Each structure stands twice: as structure tokens, then as C-alpha cells.
N, C-alpha and C positions, 0 to 999 in steps of 0.2 A: 396757693402753692407759690412759694418764693424761691424754691431752690430746685435743681433738676441736675440730672447726670445724662450727658450727652456726648456724641462723637460727631466728627464730620471729615469730609474730605473737600479740600478747597482746590480748585483749578482754574486756569485763566480764562478758558471758554466754555461757552455753552454746549458746544459739540463734544468737547471732553467729558464733560460733566454727564451728558446723555449716554456716552459710550460707557462709562464707568457704572451707571445706573444700569445699563442694559447686562453688564457683567454680574452685577450684584443679583440681579433677577434670575440669572442662571446659576446661582449658588457660589459664585466666588466669595471668598471672605472679606469682609469689610476692612479689617485691620491689615490684611495684606495689601489691599488695594490702596489704602490709605499711606500705608508706608512707601508704596512705589510711586503714587502719583500725586499725593497731596503738596502743596508748597507752603502749608501752614506748619510751624514749628511742632503742632501738635502730631504730625506724621510720625515723628520718632515713637509715639505712644499707640500707634494703630488708629490716630484720629481723636483719641479720647481727649476731651475738653475737661474732664473731671466735673466736679460740682460747680455750677454756674449759679449766678443770681439774676433775678429780674434786672433788666436794664443795664446787665454787665456787657451783653454782647449788641451788635450793631442792632437796630430796631427790626430789620427783615428777619434776622436769625432768632432774635429774641421771640418774636411772635410765633415763629415755627416751634421753638422749644417749649414754650408754655401754653400753646393752644392746640398743636397738631397731635394726632394718634400716637400713642407709644409704640416703639418696636417695628417701626415701618420706615423705609427710607423715603425722605422728602426732598424735593428739589428736581431740577436745579434752582437754587434760590440766588439772585443777583444781589451782590453787594458791592461797596466801592473796593473791596479786595478781590473780587472775582466772582466764581459760582461755586456754590455750595450744596453738597449732598448732606443731610442731617438725619441722624437716628437718635431719637430720645429713648432713654430705657429706664428711667426712673424720675418721678416728680414727688417732692415731699413738702 
């Protein structure tokens, strides 16, 4: 599988990411939280990254997108940009 569809929320601190993950586990909508809290330009699209290819993302995020379970919230994952919460909803 060389492509995937994913969405993420990017925040500055691990504490913020953990708080958002807690909210997600209580049923709050990923896209709403992404629009409100994510610092990534993808926030405007509810965190949707669209189709991504292997090695397109930073290594820590690429590993999650192409190896972890689908339709689960993964993270916080630290990168040089901050802390990510990632959901992968398709691989092809």
C-alpha cells in the first residue's frame, strides 16, 4: 500500500493533544475539534490531509499512517511541528 487517506490535529503541546484525545473518546467530532484547535492548514478541512503517499509526511507520521490500525485515533505523536493526533480511514 503506497497511498492512504488520513486526517490529523496538530497542536503545540502534548497536554493539548491529550486533552483533545480525551474529548474524542467522549464522542466529540474529530472535524470540529480540528477546526477549532489544529494549527495545521488542514484545520480548515476538518484536519483532512486527503490522499498521502509513503514518505510524503515526516517519518513519525508516515509510520503511523502506513502501519497502525484504521479508524482509530493514534497519538499524541511528536514531530518537529508539534504533537499530532492521527486517524487513518483508508489505505490503497
